[in-house]
VMD Tcl script that draws the C-alpha trace (Angstrom):
set ca {
  {-2.10 40.89 1.30}
  {-5.65 40.00 2.33}
  {-6.66 39.23 -1.25}
  {-3.62 37.43 -2.66}
  {-2.64 33.77 -2.74}
  {0.93 32.53 -2.48}
  {2.42 29.46 -4.08}
  {3.77 27.07 -1.47}
  {5.10 23.57 -2.02}
  {7.09 20.78 -0.45}
  {6.41 18.45 2.45}
  {5.37 21.32 4.72}
  {2.48 21.97 2.35}
  {1.68 18.31 1.70}
  {1.64 17.23 5.36}
  {-1.44 19.27 6.43}
  {-3.34 18.03 3.39}
  {-2.58 14.43 4.40}
  {-3.47 15.27 8.00}
  {-6.85 16.61 6.88}
  {-7.43 13.48 4.80}
  {-6.70 11.30 7.86}
  {-9.26 13.24 9.91}
  {-11.88 12.64 7.21}
  {-11.05 8.92 7.15}
  {-11.32 8.86 10.95}
  {-14.76 10.46 10.65}
  {-15.66 7.66 8.21}
  {-14.71 5.08 10.87}
  {-11.23 4.25 9.55}
  {-9.08 4.54 12.68}
  {-6.15 2.21 11.91}
  {-3.07 4.14 10.69}
  {-2.07 1.19 8.49}
  {-5.50 1.09 6.85}
  {-5.57 4.87 6.42}
  {-2.20 4.78 4.70}
  {-3.13 1.84 2.49}
  {-6.39 3.47 1.34}
  {-4.82 6.86 0.57}
  {-1.98 5.31 -1.42}
  {-4.17 2.81 -3.25}
  {-6.72 5.43 -4.33}
  {-4.20 8.14 -5.26}
  {-3.90 9.35 -8.85}
  {-0.68 7.87 -10.22}
  {1.63 10.59 -11.52}
  {4.95 10.50 -13.34}
  {7.71 13.06 -13.73}
  {8.82 11.10 -16.82}
  {12.17 10.64 -15.09}
  {13.04 14.31 -15.65}
  {13.22 15.92 -12.22}
  {13.90 19.45 -13.47}
  {11.34 19.50 -16.28}
  {7.70 19.74 -15.20}
  {6.33 20.16 -18.71}
  {6.25 16.40 -19.32}
  {4.70 15.48 -15.95}
  {1.23 14.00 -15.75}
  {-1.05 11.13 -14.80}
  {-0.18 7.58 -15.85}
  {-2.02 4.28 -15.71}
  {-1.34 1.48 -13.26}
  {1.08 1.53 -10.34}
  {4.26 3.56 -10.07}
  {6.43 5.00 -7.32}
  {7.83 8.26 -8.64}
  {10.80 10.36 -7.52}
  {8.71 13.55 -7.67}
  {5.19 12.39 -6.84}
  {5.80 9.33 -4.65}
  {2.74 7.08 -4.83}
  {0.70 9.83 -6.50}
  {-1.73 12.62 -5.65}
  {-4.44 12.01 -3.07}
  {-7.94 11.56 -4.46}
  {-10.30 11.83 -1.49}
  {-13.45 11.10 -3.50}
  {-11.84 7.85 -4.65}
  {-10.67 7.13 -1.08}
  {-14.19 7.66 0.26}
  {-15.63 5.31 -2.36}
  {-13.19 2.57 -1.31}
  {-13.28 3.29 2.42}
  {-14.53 -0.26 3.14}
  {-12.28 -2.17 0.73}
  {-9.45 -3.26 2.99}
  {-8.15 -6.15 5.09}
  {-5.98 -6.32 8.20}
  {-4.08 -9.59 8.59}
  {-0.72 -10.86 9.73}
  {1.96 -13.29 8.61}
  {4.68 -15.17 10.43}
  {8.21 -15.52 9.07}
  {8.65 -17.58 5.92}
  {8.59 -21.23 6.99}
  {7.99 -22.99 3.62}
  {5.15 -24.99 5.19}
  {1.90 -25.64 3.26}
  {-0.27 -23.88 5.87}
  {-1.11 -20.25 5.18}
  {0.39 -18.64 8.31}
  {3.22 -17.03 6.30}
  {0.97 -15.88 3.44}
  {-2.59 -14.68 2.86}
  {-4.75 -14.89 -0.28}
  {-7.53 -12.58 -1.49}
  {-9.76 -12.97 -4.53}
  {-11.87 -10.58 -6.56}
  {-12.15 -8.87 -9.92}
  {-9.76 -6.19 -11.14}
  {-10.25 -4.02 -14.19}
  {-7.33 -2.67 -16.23}
  {-5.17 -0.33 -14.12}
  {-6.96 -1.17 -10.85}
  {-4.49 -1.32 -7.96}
  {-3.90 -3.11 -4.67}
  {-1.57 -1.80 -1.97}
  {-0.12 -3.46 1.13}
  {1.51 -1.48 3.97}
  {3.11 -2.46 7.25}
  {5.10 -0.62 9.91}
  {8.68 -0.56 11.06}
  {8.65 -1.16 14.80}
  {10.61 0.79 17.39}
  {10.84 0.99 21.17}
  {9.75 4.54 21.95}
  {11.51 6.60 24.60}
  {9.09 9.37 25.63}
  {10.04 12.53 23.71}
  {13.55 11.30 22.89}
  {14.82 9.21 20.02}
  {13.51 5.63 20.09}
  {15.76 3.41 22.14}
  {15.61 0.53 19.66}
  {14.79 0.24 15.97}
  {13.84 -3.15 14.53}
  {14.61 -4.21 10.99}
  {11.72 -3.80 8.58}
  {10.16 -7.12 7.62}
  {10.36 -8.10 3.95}
  {6.76 -8.66 2.79}
  {6.03 -9.32 -0.89}
  {2.93 -8.76 -3.02}
  {1.88 -10.74 -6.10}
  {-1.22 -10.84 -8.31}
  {-2.37 -13.83 -10.37}
  {-5.01 -14.40 -13.01}
  {-7.47 -16.70 -11.24}
  {-8.26 -18.68 -14.40}
  {-4.75 -19.27 -15.78}
  {-2.57 -18.89 -12.70}
  {-0.39 -16.35 -14.55}
  {1.49 -14.00 -12.24}
  {0.67 -10.74 -14.04}
  {2.26 -8.31 -11.57}
  {4.40 -8.34 -8.45}
  {6.22 -5.98 -6.11}
  {8.99 -7.86 -4.34}
  {11.94 -5.43 -4.12}
  {12.51 -4.78 -0.42}
  {15.25 -2.22 0.19}
  {13.71 -1.40 3.59}
  {10.38 -0.44 2.03}
  {7.09 -1.00 3.87}
  {4.71 -0.29 0.96}
  {4.15 -2.54 -2.05}
  {1.68 -2.02 -4.88}
  {0.48 -3.95 -7.92}
  {-1.90 -3.12 -10.75}
  {-3.92 -5.14 -13.24}
  {-3.01 -5.18 -16.93}
  {-6.52 -6.25 -18.01}
  {-10.01 -7.00 -16.74}
  {-9.60 -10.32 -14.95}
  {-10.53 -12.38 -11.92}
  {-7.59 -12.01 -9.61}
  {-5.91 -13.71 -6.67}
  {-3.68 -11.43 -4.58}
  {-0.98 -13.00 -2.43}
  {0.66 -11.21 0.49}
  {3.54 -13.23 1.93}
  {6.59 -12.99 4.14}
  {9.95 -13.33 2.46}
  {11.92 -12.77 5.67}
  {12.97 -15.94 7.48}
  {12.62 -14.10 10.79}
  {10.70 -11.08 12.07}
  {12.80 -8.72 14.12}
  {11.26 -7.92 17.49}
  {7.96 -9.78 17.02}
  {6.48 -13.20 16.33}
  {4.33 -11.99 13.41}
  {3.93 -8.97 11.14}
  {0.57 -7.21 10.82}
  {-0.27 -5.54 7.52}
  {-3.13 -3.68 5.86}
  {-4.18 -4.42 2.29}
  {-6.31 -1.97 0.29}
  {-8.11 -3.40 -2.75}
  {-10.88 -2.71 -5.21}
  {-14.46 -3.43 -4.22}
  {-15.70 -7.02 -4.01}
  {-12.54 -8.72 -2.73}
  {-12.75 -11.47 -0.10}
  {-10.28 -13.59 1.83}
  {-9.52 -16.83 -0.02}
  {-8.67 -20.00 1.85}
  {-6.16 -22.33 0.16}
  {-6.97 -26.04 -0.21}
  {-5.92 -28.30 2.63}
  {-2.97 -30.49 1.66}
}
mol new
graphics top color blue
foreach p $ca { graphics top sphere $p radius 0.5 }
foreach p [lrange $ca 0 end-1] q [lrange $ca 1 end] { graphics top cylinder $p $q radius 0.2 }
display resetview
């Protein structure tokens, strides 16, 4: 009726909400799809279904980072996204070459409080074919994400399981000065000479240059 609301769920309900969020980010000057995706995922409220898909009574927010079967990377928080609309980097890496130069990894430094997150995203490339199926799909590059305590060098969190994924996320277990490392694990990059990525962080992060060896 003209006065009633209907419950509606699923991806067909979620997609227009995400689309509206992307328009707002575009209005804020964030035009890169990778950056938009990284910001929305990094600033989302982390939710858990408590590993019980059919029972919603035990669902709710959780601290830190989690990919969840029901809630994915969480629920969008546009106020949080707007606050962190400038806290991102776009860089690229070449395939893992085990050389001391930083062309196959990038470092970022800043302060993270407990449960703060950082998220890296990259794309799977394809050769598009007008309105038909892409003519060629390239294998998704394996990029890893690690976080270290800047004072002790302790690796306090990492997301390195590939499985075709193109999103990785870490979170801090305490208030600490942090070094974030984004690096290529793949020994080759299918269909390109380098892989571009977007990294969303907390405020105050900067690129860190490694010492020259």
